[in-house]
C-alpha positions in Angstrom: 208.2 125.6 -120.8 204.8 126.2 -119.7 203.4 125.1 -116.0 201.0 122.1 -116.5 197.5 123.7 -114.7 196.7 122.2 -111.2 194.1 119.6 -111.2 192.4 118.3 -107.8 191.0 115.0 -106.8 189.2 113.5 -104.4 190.5 111.3 -101.4 189.3 108.2 -103.0 191.0 108.7 -106.3 194.2 109.3 -104.5 193.8 106.2 -102.9 193.1 104.3 -106.2 196.2 106.0 -107.3 198.2 105.5 -104.7 197.7 101.7 -104.5 198.3 101.5 -108.4 201.7 103.3 -107.9 205.1 101.8 -107.4 206.3 105.2 -105.9 204.6 106.9 -102.8 203.0 110.3 -102.9 201.1 112.1 -100.3 197.9 114.3 -100.7 197.1 117.6 -99.4 194.4 119.2 -99.9 193.4 117.9 -103.3 196.7 118.0 -104.6 199.0 115.0 -105.2 202.9 115.2 -104.8 205.5 112.4 -105.2 207.9 111.5 -102.1 211.3 111.3 -102.2 212.3 107.9 -100.9 214.6 107.2 -97.7 217.9 105.3 -97.7 218.7 102.9 -94.9 221.2 105.5 -93.4 218.7 108.4 -93.5 216.2 106.2 -91.7 218.9 105.2 -88.9 219.9 109.1 -88.6 216.5 110.0 -88.0 215.8 107.1 -85.9 218.6 108.2 -83.4 217.6 112.1 -83.4 214.1 111.0 -82.7 215.4 108.6 -79.8 218.1 111.4 -78.6 216.1 113.4 -76.3 214.8 110.3 -74.6 218.1 108.8 -74.0 219.4 112.3 -72.8 216.9 112.1 -69.9 217.3 108.6 -69.2 220.7 109.2 -68.5 220.0 112.2 -66.5 217.5 109.7 -64.4 220.2 107.3 -63.5 222.4 109.7 -62.5 219.9 111.3 -60.1 219.6 107.7 -58.6 223.4 107.4 -58.2 223.9 104.8 -60.4 
């Protein structure tokens, strides 16, 4: 199997393509890459990981205040 040659596109071409597509893509240096869809479970885990450091800081602040 041979690899297809890379073709580059302009940002306006990408935006037109993305608006017409049912799937999500990302645009990097003129190339378009398909993005994988996330599940609800994935989003919940990612959200928890994102907010964990802030939650820890709030817990330390409460402990310092003597509550």
